[in-house]
C-alpha positions as CSV (number, residue, x, y, z in Angstrom):
1,X,-0.1,0.0,0.0
2,X,1.0,3.5,-0.5
3,X,0.2,7.1,1.0
4,X,-1.0,9.8,-1.6
5,X,-1.6,13.2,-0.6
6,X,-4.0,15.3,-2.9
7,X,-2.8,18.7,-3.8
8,X,-5.1,21.5,-4.6
9,X,-3.6,25.2,-5.4
10,X,-0.1,23.6,-3.8
11,X,-1.9,22.8,-0.6
12,X,-2.4,19.5,0.9
13,X,-6.5,18.7,1.3
14,X,-6.2,15.0,2.3
15,X,-4.1,12.1,2.5
16,X,-5.2,8.6,1.6
17,X,-4.3,5.0,1.7
18,X,-4.4,3.5,-2.2
19,X,-3.1,0.2,-3.6
20,X,-0.9,2.2,-6.2
21,X,-0.5,5.9,-7.2
22,X,-1.6,5.0,-10.6
23,X,-5.1,3.6,-9.3
24,X,-5.7,6.9,-7.3
25,X,-4.9,9.3,-10.2
26,X,-7.0,6.8,-12.7
27,X,-10.0,6.6,-10.5
28,X,-10.1,9.9,-8.2
29,X,-8.7,12.0,-10.5
30,X,-6.7,15.5,-9.5
31,X,-3.2,15.8,-8.5
32,X,-1.8,13.2,-6.1
33,X,1.8,12.8,-4.7
34,X,3.3,10.0,-3.0
35,X,4.1,10.4,0.5
36,X,5.8,8.0,3.1
37,X,4.4,8.0,7.0
38,X,8.0,8.1,8.2
39,X,8.9,11.4,6.3
40,X,11.7,9.6,4.1
41,X,10.6,11.3,1.1
42,X,9.3,14.9,0.6
43,X,10.7,15.9,4.3
44,X,7.5,15.3,6.1
45,X,4.4,13.0,6.2
46,X,1.8,15.5,5.2
47,X,-1.6,16.5,6.5
48,X,-4.3,18.7,5.6
49,X,-3.2,22.2,5.6
50,X,0.7,21.5,4.6
51,X,1.9,23.1,1.5
52,X,3.7,21.5,-1.3
53,X,7.1,23.1,-2.6
54,X,7.3,21.8,-6.4
55,X,10.5,23.5,-6.7
56,X,12.1,21.7,-4.1
57,X,9.6,18.6,-4.1
58,X,8.9,18.9,-0.2
59,X,5.9,18.9,1.8
60,X,6.2,22.0,4.3
61,X,4.2,22.1,7.4
62,X,1.7,24.7,8.4
63,X,3.4,27.7,10.5
64,X,3.2,27.1,14.5
65,X,0.4,29.0,16.1
66,X,1.8,32.1,18.1
67,X,2.4,31.5,21.6
68,X,0.4,33.3,24.3
69,X,2.6,36.1,26.1
């Protein structure tokens, strides 16, 4: 099984488990990028709210919320 992140406007909107990347692209359409739960490719295992940096082929986590003073 593989993990695939759906990308819309350079943002991850969902991550699913799929038998193959080809299957998810053929059956669900849209843009999907492979990811690994251990973060061994593309820097991180993404979740909704992560962005996808196409130039560096990396998932970028959302900014941390500001700390209370």
